[in-house]
BATOR-654401 format. One record per atom (N, C-alpha, C): residue in three letters; z, y, x. Coordinates in steps of 0.1 Angstrom, whole numbers. Layout:
N
R  residuo      w      v      u
R      ALA      Z      Y      X
...
END
This chain:
157
R  residuo      w      v      u
R      MET     -2    -11      6
R      MET      2     -1     -1
R      MET      1     12     11
R      PRO    -10     20      7
R      PRO    -11     30     15
R      PRO      4     44     13
R      ASP      8     51     22
R      ASP     16     61     19
R      ASP     13     72     12
R      LYS     23     75      4
R      LYS     21     87     -5
R      LYS     11    101     -2
R      ASP     21    104     15
R      ASP     10    115     22
R      ASP     -2    112     20
R      THR     -6     99     25
R      THR    -23     99     24
R      THR    -29     99     11
R      ILE    -24     94      1
R      ILE    -28     94    -10
R      ILE    -31    110    -20
R      LEU    -20    117    -14
R      LEU    -20    132    -20
R      LEU    -31    138    -10
R      ARG    -33    136      4
R      ARG    -42    141     11
R      ARG    -55    139      8
R      ALA    -60    130      5
R      ALA    -72    121      0
R      ALA    -76    128    -16
R      ARG    -66    129    -21
R      ARG    -67    138    -37
R      ARG    -70    152    -31
R      ARG    -64    160    -23
R      ARG    -67    173    -20
R      ARG    -78    174    -16
R      ASP    -86    162     -6
R      ASP    -98    165     -2
R      ASP   -108    161    -13
R      ALA   -105    156    -23
R      ALA   -116    153    -37
R      ALA   -118    165    -44
R      ARG   -104    169    -46
R      ARG   -105    186    -54
R      ARG   -112    194    -48
R      GLN   -111    195    -36
R      GLN   -119    205    -27
R      GLN   -138    200    -25
R      GLY   -137    193    -32
R      GLY   -150    188    -34
R      GLY   -158    180    -21
R      LYS   -150    173    -13
R      LYS   -153    166      0
R      LYS   -159    156     -4
R      SER   -165    150      8
R      SER   -172    136      3
R      SER   -164    125      5
R      PRO   -169    113     -2
R      PRO   -159    104     -6
R      PRO   -157     99      9
R      THR   -166     99     20
R      THR   -160     91     32
R      THR   -151    104     39
R      THR   -152    114     37
R      THR   -141    123     44
R      THR   -125    120     39
R      GLN   -127    117     20
R      GLN   -115    109     14
R      GLN   -110     99     22
R      ALA   -118     92     24
R      ALA   -118     78     30
R      ALA   -111     79     42
R      GLY   -115     92     50
R      GLY   -108     89     65
R      GLY    -95     91     66
R      GLU    -89     98     56
R      GLU    -71     99     57
R      GLU    -67     85     56
R      PHE    -72     76     49
R      PHE    -68     63     51
R      PHE    -73     52     61
R      VAL    -82     57     69
R      VAL    -85     52     86
R      VAL    -75     55     94
R      ARG    -75     70     91
R      ARG    -68     75     99
R      ARG    -51     70     98
R      GLU    -45     68     85
R      GLU    -34     62     85
R      GLU    -34     46     94
R      GLU    -43     41     87
R      GLU    -44     26     96
R      GLU    -43     26    110
R      ILE    -52     35    117
R      ILE    -48     35    131
R      ILE    -35     36    135
R      HIS    -30     50    125
R      HIS    -18     55    133
R      HIS     -6     39    130
R      HIS     -8     30    123
R      HIS      3     19    118
R      HIS     -1     10    131
R      VAL    -13      8    135
R      VAL    -16     -3    145
R      VAL    -11      5    158
R      ARG    -12     17    162
R      ARG     -9     27    175
R      ARG      7     23    175
R      ARG     13     25    161
R      ARG     30     25    161
R      ARG     34      8    160
R      GLY     27     -1    157
R      GLY     32    -13    161
R      GLY     34    -19    146
R      LYS     31    -16    135
R      LYS     34    -21    125
R      LYS     24    -32    121
R      HIS     15    -32    126
R      HIS      5    -46    128
R      HIS     -3    -45    139
R      GLY    -15    -54    138
R      GLY    -24    -52    151
R      GLY    -39    -53    144
R      ALA    -48    -51    151
R      ALA    -58    -55    147
R      ALA    -70    -61    157
R      ARG    -79    -71    154
R      ARG    -88    -76    164
R      ARG    -94    -68    173
R      SER   -100    -58    164
R      SER   -111    -48    171
R      SER   -111    -31    164
R      ALA   -116    -22    169
R      ALA   -114     -8    161
R      ALA   -119     -9    150
R      ARG   -129    -16    149
R      ARG   -139    -19    135
R      ARG   -131    -23    128
R      GLN   -122    -34    128
R      GLN   -115    -41    118
R      GLN   -105    -29    112
R      ALA    -99    -23    121
R      ALA    -88    -12    119
R      ALA    -97     -2    107
R      ILE   -107      2    111
R      ILE   -113     12    102
R      ILE   -119      4     90
R      ALA   -123     -8     90
R      ALA   -125    -17     77
R      ALA   -111    -18     68
R      VAL   -103    -20     71
R      VAL    -86    -25     68
R      VAL    -88    -10     58
R      GLY    -87      3     66
R      GLY    -87     16     61
R      GLY    -94     19     53
R      LEU   -108     14     50
R      LEU   -116     20     40
R      LEU   -115      9     28
R      SER   -109     -3     30
R      SER   -106    -11     20
R      SER    -95     -8     12
R      LYS    -84      1     19
R      LYS    -73      7     13
R      LYS    -77     16      3
R      ALA    -90     23     10
R      ALA    -93     37      3
R      ALA    -99     35    -11
R      ARG   -107     23    -11
R      ARG   -114     19    -20
R      ARG   -106     11    -35
R      ARG    -92      5    -28
R      ARG    -84      1    -38
R      ARG    -77     14    -40
R      ALA    -79     27    -40
R      ALA    -68     37    -39
R      ALA    -78     46    -53
R      GLY    -89     42    -51
R      GLY    -98     48    -60
R      GLY   -110     59    -55
R      VAL   -113     61    -41
R      VAL   -119     67    -36
R      VAL   -135     59    -38
R      HIS   -144     71    -41
R      HIS   -158     62    -46
R      HIS   -167     61    -34
R      LEU   -165     50    -29
R      LEU   -171     45    -11
R      LEU   -181     36    -21
R      PRO   -193     32    -12
R      PRO   -199     21    -15
R      PRO   -194      6    -11
R      PRO   -198     -2    -17
R      PRO   -192    -16    -16
R      PRO   -191    -20      1
R      PRO   -186    -26      4
R      PRO   -187    -30     23
R      PRO   -202    -39     22
R      PRO   -209    -35     33
R      PRO   -220    -43     36
R      PRO   -222    -57     36
R      GLY   -231    -65     33
R      GLY   -232    -75     29
R      GLY   -223    -84     15
R      ALA   -218    -73     11
R      ALA   -212    -79     -5
R      ALA   -222    -80    -15
R      LYS   -218    -86    -24
R      LYS   -228    -88    -36
R      LYS   -222    -74    -45
R      LYS   -232    -75    -56
R      LYS   -230    -62    -63
R      LYS   -219    -68    -72
R      ALA   -206    -63    -76
R      ALA   -194    -60    -84
R      ALA   -199    -58    -97
R      GLY   -192    -65   -102
R      GLY   -193    -59   -120
R      GLY   -181    -53   -121
R      PRO   -179    -47   -134
R      PRO   -165    -43   -135
R      PRO   -151    -50   -135
R      THR   -153    -63   -140
R      THR   -142    -71   -140
R      THR   -137    -76   -124
R      THR   -148    -74   -116
R      THR   -146    -83   -105
R      THR   -140    -68    -94
R      ARG   -147    -58    -99
R      ARG   -141    -45    -92
R      ARG   -123    -45    -95
R      LYS   -121    -48   -109
R      LYS   -105    -45   -112
R      LYS    -99    -58   -108
R      ARG   -101    -65   -105
R      ARG    -98    -78    -99
R      ARG    -93    -75    -84
R      SER   -105    -69    -77
R      SER   -104    -64    -64
R      SER    -90    -56    -62
R      SER    -90    -52    -69
R      SER    -79    -39    -67
R      SER    -61    -43    -69
R      GLU    -62    -55    -73
R      GLU    -50    -62    -75
R      GLU    -50    -76    -66
R      THR    -44    -76    -52
R      THR    -41    -86    -44
R      THR    -32    -93    -48
R      SER    -31   -108    -46
R      SER    -20   -116    -48
R      SER     -9   -116    -39
R      ALA      4   -117    -41
R      ALA     15   -115    -29
R      ALA     11   -127    -16
R      THR      8   -138    -25
R      THR      4   -148    -12
R      THR     -5   -142     -1
R      ARG    -17   -137     -7
R      ARG    -30   -132      0
R      ARG    -21   -121      9
R      SER    -16   -114      5
R      SER     -8    -97      9
R      SER     -2   -104     22
R      ARG      7   -114     19
R      ARG     17   -121     28
R      ARG      6   -121     41
R      ALA     -3   -133     40
R      ALA     -7   -139     47
R      ALA    -19   -129     56
R      THR    -21   -120     52
R      THR    -28   -111     58
R      THR    -21   -103     66
R      ARG    -11    -96     61
R      ARG      0    -93     70
R      ARG      6    -99     81
R      SER      7   -111     79
R      SER     11   -120     93
R      SER      1   -120    100
R      ALA    -11   -124     98
R      ALA    -23   -128    103
R      ALA    -24   -115    113
R      LEU    -24   -101    108
R      LEU    -24    -91    113
R      LEU    -16    -85    125
R      GLU      0    -91    121
R      GLU      8    -89    129
R      GLU      7    -97    144
R      LYS      0   -106    144
R      LYS     -3   -112    157
R      LYS    -11   -109    166
R      GLU    -21   -100    161
R      GLU    -35    -91    163
R      GLU    -26    -81    179
R      SER    -37    -73    187
R      SER    -32    -66    194
R      SER    -32    -52    187
R      THR    -24    -44    196
R      THR    -24    -31    188
R      THR    -35    -21    201
R      ARG    -41    -28    210
R      ARG    -50    -23    221
R      ARG    -60    -14    210
R      SER    -66    -27    199
R      SER    -77    -21    194
R      SER    -76     -6    185
R      ALA    -63      5    187
R      ALA    -65     15    185
R      ALA    -62     24    191
R      SER    -66     19    206
R      SER    -60     28    219
R      SER    -76     41    214
R      LYS    -73     48    222
R      LYS    -82     63    223
R      LYS    -99     53    231
R      GLY    -95     50    236
R      GLY   -107     42    246
R      GLY   -113     36    232
R      ALA   -108     27    228
R      ALA   -114     17    218
R      ALA   -118     27    207
R      ILE   -113     33    200
R      ILE   -119     43    189
R      ILE   -130     49    195
R      SER   -130     56    208
R      SER   -142     63    213
R      SER   -153     54    215
R      ARG   -149     41    218
R      ARG   -164     31    223
R      ARG   -170     26    209
R      GLN   -161     28    199
R      GLN   -166     22    188
R      GLN   -174     33    180
R      ALA   -168     49    179
R      ALA   -177     59    174
R      ALA   -189     60    185
R      ARG   -188     58    196
R      ARG   -202     61    204
R      ARG   -214     47    199
R      GLN   -205     38    199
R      GLN   -216     25    194
R      GLN   -221     28    179
R      ALA   -211     35    170
R      ALA   -217     31    157
R      ALA   -230     47    155
R      ALA   -225     59    166
R      ALA   -235     67    168
R      ALA   -249     63    174
R      ALA   -247     54    183
R      ALA   -259     49    191
R      ALA   -269     41    181
R      ARG   -260     33    174
R      ARG   -269     24    160
R      ARG   -275     34    153
R      ARG   -272     47    149
R      ARG   -276     55    138
R      ARG   -290     62    143
R      GLY   -291     61    156
R      GLY   -307     69    160
R      GLY   -302     80    165
R      PRO   -312     88    172
R      PRO   -314    104    176
R      PRO   -312    113    168
R      THR   -322    111    157
R      THR   -326    119    144
R      THR   -313    120    135
R      LYS   -304    110    136
R      LYS   -294    112    127
R      LYS   -285    117    135
R      ARG   -285    116    144
R      ARG   -272    125    157
R      ARG   -273    136    158
R      ARG   -287    138    157
R      ARG   -291    153    160
R      ARG   -287    160    145
R      ALA   -290    158    136
R      ALA   -286    160    121
R      ALA   -274    165    119
R      ALA   -266    153    127
R      ALA   -251    156    123
R      ALA   -246    166    133
R      ALA   -252    169    144
R      ALA   -246    181    152
R      ALA   -252    193    147
R      VAL   -264    190    141
R      VAL   -265    205    136
R      VAL   -257    209    124
R      LYS   -253    200    113
R      LYS   -244    199    106
R      LYS   -231    205    109
R      ALA   -227    199    119
R      ALA   -213    203    126
R      ALA   -213    214    133
R      VAL   -224    222    139
R      VAL   -223    235    142
R      VAL   -225    244    129
R      ARG   -232    243    120
R      ARG   -228    250    105
R      ARG   -220    252    100
R      THR   -213    238     99
R      THR   -195    238     90
R      THR   -187    241    100
R      LYS   -187    243    112
R      LYS   -173    243    124
R      LYS   -167    256    123
R      GLY   -179    268    118
R      GLY   -172    282    121
R      GLY   -170    285    134
R      ALA   -173    301    140
R      ALA   -172    307    153
R      ALA   -166    302    160
R      ALA   -148    305    161
R      ALA   -138    302    164
R      ALA   -140    288    170
R      ALA   -140    278    162
R      ALA   -138    262    167
R      ALA   -152    261    173
R      ARG   -163    266    170
R      ARG   -174    265    179
R      ARG   -167    268    198
R      SER   -164    282    195
R      SER   -160    286    210
R      SER   -152    278    217
R      ARG   -140    271    209
R      ARG   -132    262    214
R      ARG   -139    249    221
R      ALA   -146    242    213
R      ALA   -151    235    217
R      ALA   -160    234    225
R      ALA   -170    245    227
R      ALA   -175    247    239
R      ALA   -168    247    252
R      LYS   -157    258    250
R      LYS   -148    259    263
R      LYS   -140    242    268
R      LYS   -138    238    258
R      LYS   -135    222    258
R      LYS   -145    215    270
R      ALA   -156    218    263
R      ALA   -167    207    269
R      ALA   -168    215    286
R      ALA   -169    224    287
R      ALA   -171    229    298
R      ALA   -164    227    308
R      THR   -149    228    306
R      THR   -137    220    318
R      THR   -138    206    318
R      THR   -146    203    308
R      THR   -146    184    310
R      THR   -156    183    321
R      ARG   -169    186    318
R      ARG   -179    192    325
R      ARG   -176    193    345
R      ARG   -168    205    344
R      ARG   -160    208    355
R      ARG   -155    197    363
R      ARG   -145    189    358
R      ARG   -134    178    362
R      ARG   -145    168    365
R      SER   -155    165    357
R      SER   -161    151    361
R      SER   -170    154    371
R      LYS   -177    169    375
R      LYS   -184    170    389
R      LYS   -176    170    399
R      ARG   -164    175    398
R      ARG   -153    173    410
R      ARG   -151    157    413
R      ASP   -145    150    405
R      ASP   -142    136    408
R      ASP   -156    130    416
END
């Protein structure tokens, strides 16, 4: 069950008209936080993200079904929001045996880069252009300064 704060943040995002993926990002953030704190582990960064998205779907965020899922009717969709206690316990005990390294900054960064690479250069460029439009002048300036210091450091090493 997601934290109350997470649900409230996702609802606030929905009220502000943000996309379902942005709303679901709150659940993914919470899940990564759980793994980092040692509440349970995950086999990979992708699994931690998938668990977060699953929680978002159950909380009512209008996300598309997971890839490879068969088209669900209204009864299946209703059933998927109610997990049995046995299954829930089994899932939790399996996750507790997994590593917490999967939510490290490096693992999340690798996952993000791989996902971006799969999308291809055109979509990456479109995302960058949108980011420039929506970031605002102050945030753009901060990002540019941060990138410049990172480049300087990497040249020195």
